[in-house]
C-alpha positions as CSV (number, residue, x, y, z in Angstrom):
1,X,-1.1,23.9,10.6
2,X,-0.5,21.0,12.9
3,X,-0.9,17.6,11.3
4,X,-3.5,15.3,12.9
5,X,-1.0,12.6,13.9
6,X,2.2,12.0,15.8
7,X,5.4,11.1,13.9
8,X,7.1,8.3,15.7
9,X,10.1,5.9,15.3
10,X,10.8,2.5,16.6
11,X,14.0,0.4,16.0
12,X,13.2,-2.7,13.9
13,X,16.0,-5.0,13.1
14,X,18.5,-2.2,13.5
15,X,16.5,0.3,11.4
16,X,14.8,3.4,12.7
17,X,11.4,2.7,11.3
18,X,9.1,5.8,10.9
19,X,5.3,5.7,11.3
20,X,2.4,7.9,11.9
21,X,0.1,7.4,14.9
22,X,-3.3,8.9,15.9
23,X,-6.3,8.0,17.9
24,X,-7.2,5.3,20.5
25,X,-9.0,2.0,20.5
26,X,-8.5,-1.1,18.4
27,X,-5.4,-0.8,16.2
28,X,-5.6,-0.3,12.4
29,X,-2.3,-0.7,10.7
30,X,-2.1,0.8,7.2
31,X,0.5,-0.2,4.6
32,X,1.3,2.0,1.6
33,X,2.1,1.0,-2.0
34,X,5.4,0.5,-3.9
35,X,5.9,3.8,-5.9
36,X,9.0,5.8,-5.3
37,X,7.0,8.5,-3.5
38,X,4.8,6.1,-1.6
39,X,4.8,6.4,2.2
40,X,2.5,6.7,5.1
41,X,1.7,10.4,4.6
42,X,1.3,10.2,0.9
43,X,-1.0,7.2,0.9
44,X,-2.9,7.8,4.2
45,X,-2.5,11.4,5.3
46,X,-6.0,12.2,4.3
47,X,-7.7,9.5,6.3
48,X,-5.6,9.6,9.6
49,X,-8.0,12.1,11.2
50,X,-11.4,10.6,10.3
51,X,-10.2,7.1,11.2
52,X,-8.6,8.2,14.4
53,X,-12.0,9.1,15.8
54,X,-12.7,5.4,16.0
55,X,-9.3,3.6,16.1
56,X,-5.7,3.8,17.0
57,X,-4.4,4.3,13.5
58,X,-0.8,3.4,12.6
59,X,0.6,4.0,9.1
60,X,4.1,2.6,8.6
61,X,6.8,3.9,6.3
62,X,7.9,0.5,5.1
63,X,11.6,-0.3,4.8
64,X,13.2,1.7,2.0
65,X,10.2,4.1,1.7
66,X,9.3,7.5,3.2
67,X,11.5,8.3,6.2
68,X,12.5,4.7,6.8
69,X,15.9,3.7,5.2
70,X,16.4,0.3,3.6
71,X,19.5,-1.9,3.2
72,X,20.4,-3.0,-0.3
73,X,20.0,-5.7,-1.4
74,X,18.5,-7.3,1.7
75,X,15.3,-5.2,1.5
76,X,14.6,-5.4,-2.2
77,X,12.3,-8.4,-2.2
78,X,8.6,-8.2,-1.4
79,X,9.0,-11.0,1.2
80,X,11.7,-9.0,3.0
81,X,9.4,-6.0,3.1
82,X,6.7,-8.2,4.6
83,X,9.1,-9.6,7.2
84,X,10.0,-6.1,8.2
85,X,6.3,-5.3,8.8
86,X,5.9,-8.4,10.9
87,X,9.0,-7.4,13.0
88,X,7.5,-3.9,13.3
89,X,4.3,-5.4,14.7
90,X,6.3,-7.5,17.1
91,X,8.3,-4.5,18.2
92,X,5.0,-2.6,19.1
93,X,3.2,-5.8,20.1
94,X,0.4,-5.1,17.7
95,X,-2.7,-7.2,17.3
96,X,-4.4,-5.3,14.5
97,X,-6.7,-4.9,11.6
98,X,-4.4,-4.5,8.6
99,X,-5.0,-2.7,5.3
100,X,-2.8,-2.2,2.2
101,X,-3.1,-0.1,-0.9
102,X,-1.6,-1.2,-4.3
103,X,1.6,-3.2,-3.4
104,X,0.5,-2.9,0.2
105,X,-2.4,-5.2,-0.8
106,X,0.3,-7.9,-1.4
107,X,2.1,-7.1,1.8
108,X,-1.0,-7.2,4.1
109,X,-1.8,-10.6,2.8
110,X,1.7,-11.8,3.4
111,X,1.5,-10.6,7.0
112,X,-1.9,-12.3,7.3
113,X,-0.5,-15.6,6.2
114,X,2.8,-15.4,8.1
115,X,1.6,-13.8,11.3
116,X,-2.0,-14.9,11.5
117,X,-2.2,-14.4,15.3
118,X,-1.5,-10.7,14.9
119,X,-4.1,-9.9,12.2
120,X,-7.8,-9.4,13.0
121,X,-9.4,-8.2,9.7
122,X,-7.9,-7.3,6.4
123,X,-8.5,-4.4,3.9
124,X,-7.2,-4.7,0.3
125,X,-7.3,-1.4,-1.5
126,X,-6.9,-1.0,-5.3
127,X,-4.3,-3.7,-5.5
128,X,-3.1,-5.2,-8.8
129,X,0.0,-6.8,-7.1
130,X,-2.1,-8.5,-4.4
131,X,-4.9,-9.8,-6.6
132,X,-3.5,-11.1,-9.9
133,X,-0.3,-11.9,-11.8
134,X,1.3,-9.1,-13.8
135,X,0.0,-9.6,-17.4
136,X,2.4,-10.5,-20.2
137,X,3.9,-8.1,-22.6
138,X,2.9,-5.6,-24.0
139,X,0.4,-4.9,-21.2
140,X,2.9,-5.9,-18.5
141,X,5.4,-3.3,-19.6
142,X,3.4,-0.7,-17.7
143,X,4.3,-2.3,-14.4
144,X,8.1,-3.0,-14.7
145,X,11.3,-1.0,-15.0
146,X,11.4,0.7,-18.4
147,X,10.2,3.7,-20.4
148,X,6.6,2.5,-20.7
149,X,6.4,1.7,-17.0
150,X,8.5,2.7,-14.0
151,X,11.5,4.7,-15.4
152,X,12.7,6.1,-12.0
153,X,14.0,9.3,-13.6
154,X,15.6,12.0,-11.5
155,X,12.8,13.7,-9.6
156,X,11.5,16.9,-11.2
157,X,8.7,19.0,-9.7
158,X,7.0,19.7,-13.0
159,X,7.1,16.1,-14.1
160,X,5.6,15.1,-10.8
161,X,2.9,17.7,-11.1
162,X,2.0,16.4,-14.6
163,X,1.9,12.8,-13.3
164,X,-0.4,13.8,-10.4
165,X,-2.8,15.5,-12.8
166,X,-3.2,12.2,-14.6
167,X,-3.2,10.2,-11.3
168,X,-6.1,12.1,-9.6
169,X,-9.5,12.7,-10.9
170,X,-10.1,15.5,-8.4
171,X,-7.6,18.1,-9.8
172,X,-8.0,20.2,-6.7
173,X,-5.7,17.6,-5.0
174,X,-2.7,18.7,-7.2
175,X,-1.5,21.4,-4.8
176,X,2.0,22.8,-4.5
177,X,2.2,21.3,-1.0
178,X,1.4,17.8,-2.3
179,X,3.8,18.2,-5.3
180,X,6.6,19.2,-2.8
181,X,5.9,16.2,-0.6
182,X,6.1,13.8,-3.5
183,X,9.2,15.5,-4.8
184,X,11.0,15.4,-1.4
185,X,10.2,11.7,-0.8
186,X,11.1,10.7,-4.4
187,X,14.4,12.6,-4.1
188,X,15.2,10.8,-0.8
189,X,14.4,7.3,-2.1
190,X,14.9,7.3,-5.8
191,X,18.4,5.6,-5.8
192,X,17.2,2.8,-3.6
193,X,14.0,2.4,-5.7
194,X,16.0,2.2,-8.9
195,X,18.3,-0.4,-7.6
196,X,15.4,-2.4,-6.2
197,X,13.6,-2.2,-9.6
198,X,16.7,-3.4,-11.4
199,X,16.9,-6.4,-9.1
200,X,13.2,-7.3,-8.7
201,X,11.2,-5.9,-11.6
202,X,13.4,-5.7,-14.7
203,X,11.0,-8.1,-16.5
204,X,7.4,-9.3,-16.1
205,X,8.7,-12.7,-15.1
206,X,11.0,-11.3,-12.5
207,X,8.2,-9.2,-11.0
208,X,5.8,-12.1,-10.9
209,X,8.5,-14.2,-9.2
210,X,8.8,-11.4,-6.6
211,X,5.1,-11.4,-6.0
212,X,4.9,-15.2,-5.5
213,X,4.2,-16.8,-2.2
214,X,5.0,-20.5,-1.6
215,X,5.3,-21.2,-5.3
216,X,2.3,-19.3,-6.6
217,X,1.1,-15.7,-6.9
218,X,-0.1,-14.7,-3.4
219,X,-3.7,-14.3,-4.7
220,X,-3.9,-18.0,-5.2
221,X,-3.8,-18.4,-1.5
222,X,-6.7,-16.1,-0.8
223,X,-8.8,-19.1,0.0
224,X,-6.7,-19.5,3.1
225,X,-7.6,-16.1,4.5
226,X,-9.9,-17.0,7.4
227,X,-10.5,-13.5,8.7
228,X,-13.1,-11.0,7.3
229,X,-11.8,-9.1,4.3
230,X,-12.9,-5.8,2.8
231,X,-11.9,-4.8,-0.7
232,X,-12.2,-1.1,-1.6
233,X,-11.8,-0.3,-5.3
234,X,-12.2,2.6,-7.7
235,X,-14.3,2.2,-10.8
236,X,-11.5,4.1,-12.6
237,X,-8.6,2.4,-10.9
238,X,-5.7,1.9,-13.3
239,X,-4.3,-1.6,-13.6
240,X,-6.8,-3.7,-11.7
241,X,-10.4,-2.9,-12.5
242,X,-13.2,-4.1,-10.2
243,X,-13.9,-6.8,-12.8
244,X,-10.2,-7.8,-12.8
245,X,-10.4,-8.2,-9.0
246,X,-13.4,-10.5,-9.0
247,X,-11.5,-13.8,-9.2
248,X,-9.7,-12.8,-6.0
249,X,-13.0,-11.8,-4.4
250,X,-14.5,-15.2,-5.3
251,X,-11.7,-17.1,-3.5
252,X,-12.5,-15.6,-0.1
253,X,-15.4,-16.9,2.1
254,X,-16.0,-13.8,4.3
255,X,-15.5,-10.8,2.0
256,X,-17.1,-7.5,1.1
257,X,-16.3,-5.2,-1.8
258,X,-17.1,-1.5,-2.1
259,X,-16.6,0.3,-5.4
260,X,-16.2,4.0,-5.5
261,X,-16.9,6.1,-8.7
262,X,-14.8,9.0,-9.7
263,X,-11.6,8.0,-8.0
264,X,-8.1,7.1,-9.1
265,X,-5.6,4.7,-7.5
266,X,-5.6,6.5,-4.1
267,X,-9.4,6.2,-3.5
268,X,-8.7,7.0,0.2
269,X,-7.3,10.4,-0.8
270,X,-10.0,11.3,-3.2
271,X,-12.9,10.2,-0.9
272,X,-11.3,10.3,2.6
273,X,-14.5,10.7,4.6
274,X,-16.6,8.3,2.7
275,X,-13.8,5.7,2.5
276,X,-13.1,6.0,6.2
277,X,-16.8,5.5,6.9
278,X,-16.9,2.3,4.8
279,X,-13.8,1.0,6.6
280,X,-15.2,1.9,10.0
281,X,-18.5,0.2,9.4
282,X,-16.7,-2.9,8.2
283,X,-14.3,-3.1,11.2
284,X,-17.1,-2.5,13.7
285,X,-19.6,-4.9,12.1
286,X,-20.4,-8.1,14.0
287,X,-18.8,-11.3,12.7
């Protein structure tokens, strides 16, 4: 069955950068999270078709993720990832709405601060990294390199399946096809991800330093976001609950928040049509 998007590449800073594209109209650029299997298709494959009825939708494989290679150690830092996205936007001459899930919630804010003239509206999706500092130990051990957090073990299909059964509330999403996709992407990028984790997230302090922007966690600069912002959260989101995200929400002047019940970290995968409808209404609303 044909996929409802085109696979495309563009050279960015000497790297063949992969992205998905579908639809016409105003551009919506979507940025995935930071897991070893994260990529445009994993994070946004379910919403490319419904969103493409209203927008030109572009979902990037960020540098070192999906089908886009990364250079070590130049592309380990969050700031370097953000700069690659800005160069990607320049290469395609994009003036776009920008959305980011999980670590992508940090990245979309970085782009909004550093390339304000290219960003129209912002969507932050279930993002711990983008809305608060990583908590201290022992809670913070869940988010760093280590046996209680991101161990980056050699990819194994059954272990991936077990992880997905915990990740999704809707168990019908745990298909052989989805397991195979996660396995293939993890196998491709595991070594780079492990080295990146050793360099940038071996401790809570190191990870918080990586997530800083101009001397403070990027969420502290939310008051400077002068474009409309939509936050889409899951009631059951792991890491950052809707209540945890409220300090970030309260720093922004023009902001809406929509909370979905019965959804895990990838709310857009578990409720693709409803999530796409909420995003479309927000992006088309008058301001």
